[in-house]
N, C-alpha and C positions, 0 to 999 in steps of 0.2 A: 848801552843799557846792560846792567848786570843780569845774567841769565839765571833764572830759578830752575834748578834741575829737580824734577819730580820723578821718583822711581816708581814705575808702573808695572803691574802684572796683568796680562791678558788671559782670561779664562774663556776659551773658545776662539777658534779662528774661522768662524763662519762668515756669512755675508756682512753682518753688522760690524764685527771687529775688523774685517778686511776693509770695509768702508771707512772705519776710523783711521786705519793705517794710511789709506789713500788721502784722507783729509790732512793727516800729519805731513804727507809729502806735498800735497797741492797748496796747503796753507802755511808752509814753512816760514815764509817771509813774515806773514802776519803774526804768527806765534813768536817769532824772534823779536818783532817790534814790541810785543807785550812782555818780553823778558821771560818767556816760558819755553821750557824744553822738557820733553818726556823721555826718560831713559827706560826702555823696555827690558827689565831685568829678569822677567820670568814669563813663560807662556805655557799653556796647557790645552790639549785637545783630547780626542778619544784615544789617542795612542799613548798618552802619558804627559810628563812634564819635562821642561828644560829650563835651566837657569844660567845666566851669564851676568856676573856682577858688573861687568863693563857695559852691558847693554847690547841687545840685538839691533841691527840696523833695520829700518823700515823696509828697505829694498830687499833685504835677505828674507824677511818674513813673507812679503808679498810674492817673491819668486818661489818660495817653498810651496805655498798653496797653488800658485799658478802652474807648477810642474807636477801637481798631484801628490806631492809628498806630505808627510805629517811631522809633528813635533819630534817624534822619535828619531828623525834624521838630523836634528840639529846638534851642533856641538853643545855640550852641557846637558844632554839628555840624562835623566836619572831613572834608570830601570826600576820598576817596582814601587815608585813613589806616587801615591795618589795625589790628586790635585789639592785636596785639603791640607796635605802635609808639605806642599811646595813652600808654604810660608815659613816652615822650619829651616829652609835651606837658603833663603835670600831675604834681605831686608827690603821693604817697600813702603811707599807712602799711600798708594792708591791701588785698588784692585778693580778691574773692569769685568763684571760678571755677565758673560754672554753665552753661557752653556745652554743646550737645548731645553726648552720649556718642558717640565714634567708635571702634569696635573695629578699624578698619583700621590707623590710625597714631596715634590719640590727639589728632589736630589738630582745631581750632586751640588747644585747651586746653593742650596740652603746651608749645607755643612760648610762649604767653602766660605760663604758670607759670614757665618758665625765665627769661624776660625779667624778671619781677617779682623772683624770688629772686636773680638776678644784681645787682639794684639794692638788695638788702637789704630789699625789701618783703615782708611776710609774706603767705601765701596760705592762704585757707580754701577747701577743695575740696568742692563738691557733686557734681562730675563725677569719677567714679572712674578714667576711662581714662588720664589722664596718670600716675597712680600705677602702673597696671598696666604701662605701657610703660617707665617710667623712675623707679621708686621710689628706687633707690639713688642715682641721679644727683641727684634732687631733694633728697634728704637731704644729700648732699655740698655742694650749693649753699647750703643753710641753714647748714652749718658754716663754709663759706668766707666768706660774705657777711653773716652775722649776721641773716638773716631767719629766720622760723619758718614751719612749716606745720601746719595742723590739718585733720583729714579724718574726724572721727567720723560726719559726715553721709553718707559714701560707703558705710557698712556698716550696712544695716538702718535707715536714717533715724533716727528718734527712739530706737531701742533702743540703749543705750550700750555696745555690745559692745566697741569699741576702748578706750573709757575704762576699763571694768572690767578688761580684760586688762592694759592698760599701767599703770594707776594703783593698782589695788586688790589685786593679787595679789603683793605684795612677797615676794621670796625663793622664791615657789612655782615648782615645776617642773610645767609643763603636760604632762599625759599624753594627753589626748584632748579634742577639740572636736567636737561634733556640732550641726547646726543646720538650721533652715528659714530661709533668708536671703532668699527672694524671695516676697513676698506675692502677686504676680500669679499665679505658678504654683500657689501654695497655693489661691487662689480658684478658678482654672480646674479643679483636681482636684476640689474640692468640687462645682462646678457639673456636671462630668461624672458624678460619683457620683450626683447627683440626677436625671440623665437629660437634662441640657442638652447643647448642642453647643459645640464648641471655638470656633467663630466667634462665637456669642452671648456667651460668657464674655469673649473678647478685646475685643469691642465695648464691653461694660460697663466693663471695666478701663480702656480708653482714654478712655471718657466721663468717668470719675472722675479721670483724670489720673495714675493709678497705674502703668499699663503703660509700658514703654519705647516710644519712637516706632516702633522695629522690634520687634514682639513676639517675634520669634525669639530675641532676646537673653534674654528671660525663659524661654521655653518650652524652648529647647535647652540651658539650664543655664549659658550664658556669664556672665550677670549674677551668678549664685550663685558660679561659679568665681572671678570677679574679686574678689568680696567675701572669699572664703576666702583668696585670694592676699594681699590687703591685710592681713588679720588675721595671716597667718603672717609677713609681712615686718615687721609692727609689733611682734609679741609673742613671737617665737620665734627660734631660731637657723637657721631655714630660709634657704637661700641659692640656691634654684632659681629657675625661671621659671614663668610661667603654664602652660607646656606640660607641667609635671610634675604637673598636676592632671588625673586621668582624668575626663572629663566626658561624661555622657550626660543628655539632657534628657527631658522628659515627652511628647514628640510621639508616641510609640508606645504610651502608656498608654491603655487602652480603658475604656469604661464597664463592659464585662463583667468586666475584670480588677479594677476597683475594687469592683464588687458581690461578686465572689468573695472578695476580701479581707475585705469587711464581713461575709460569712457566717462567717468565722473570727474575728470580733471584732478584725480588724486594719484598717489603713488604709494607703494608699500616699501617701508624701510625697516631695518632691524634697529629698534629704538631702545636706548638705555634711558631710564628715568628715575630720578630721586625727588620725591616730594615730601616736604615737612608736613606732618599731620599730628596734631595733638601732642606736640613735644617730642615726637619720634619721627621715623623716616619710613616711607613706603618706597621700596626699591624693586625695580623690575627691569627685565630685558625681554622683549618680545617684538614680533613683526607688528607694525601698526600702519594703518592707512591714513595718510596725512595729505593736505592740499599740496599739489605739485608747485603752486606758486609761493608756498611758505619758504622760510630760510632753509630749514632742514630738507624740505622737499626739493630744493634746488641743488642739493649735494649729489652730484652725478658720479657714477662709476667709482674711480679711485679716490674720490674726495671723502674726507671725514669732517665732521662739524659738531659744534656744541653750542647750546644756549644756556645762559645762567640768568636767573631772576633773583634779585636781592632787594633789600629794603632801601639801600642807598644809591645803587648804580642802575636801578631799573633792570633793563635787559641788555646783556652783552652777547653778541654772536660772533663766532669765528669759524673758519673752515680752511682746510688746505687740501692740496692734491698730492697724493703720495702713492705712486705706482711701483716703487722699488724701495729697497731698504736704506737708501742714502739719507732720507729724512731722519730715520732712527739713528744712524751713525752720527749724523750732525747733532742730534740731541744728546748722544753720549758725550761728544766733544763739548757741547754746551755745559753739561753737568761736570765734566772734568775741570773746565775752566772756572766754574763757579766754586768748586772745592779748592782749587789751587790759588785763586785770587782772593 
């Protein structure tokens, strides 16, 4: 089979993009059978950028991070070149944006994504904050410059929430969406119910690489709200902003409250909810006490789940278990394949 070579740029060499590189290595045969090959012609991390028109080997990039080194150690390092200008130094087909999430202004990921889409380069997002700050603008850039963007990895990692809503519910009118979109907060609530402490639960989540670098994004509901916002912008007529989502986190949930709910055969979860009301949407993120026997009540620990109610398909429920970033890395690969194929 003729191999299709796709020139790729990796922004960020953290756990998600390293997982993507491991998938490139582990699934080499399957990719070859599909006629797909990714040439990694540019990389960026906190130390700067490097380019290699012939492509960096997967093994070299994994060894770089495994030895504690940074992009500045690579052949092709460009001193003083910011990540957004990397695109002026190498041609590419797709950029994988996995820089650290920044809830202040979405940078540097937002500027990098804009620069790529201006050039007609497609963008795969693992970092959700550029979408939260500029979803409509980025969509418009796709239309004007013929690039594409894919971002299923930004919502619940490997759980294909965005794909199901965008692709599989043809002609359906969505009436209600409910979900547990943050596995870290779900894990923390379970540990608190078992008598553990918040600090211990967060340390374990960070050790596994599942928690955000700033755990308040998880605990205060911001990460869940961002995911709900991306869902609504992708799959509904919602035209508002992130500020339209009423957001309360789990920081005030107590062990006593969790045990009291358990005595009633209930459980407390951090719930995202979108309900269609009078032609608009009522959007919220907040701890809620729900029956333990319900579908979402059964989502334990590192599981995430969602329920969709529509006029045609009635109720659809899905959940997955995701205690490490591999599900997100796999979703990034899923999005890459979608764009390439």
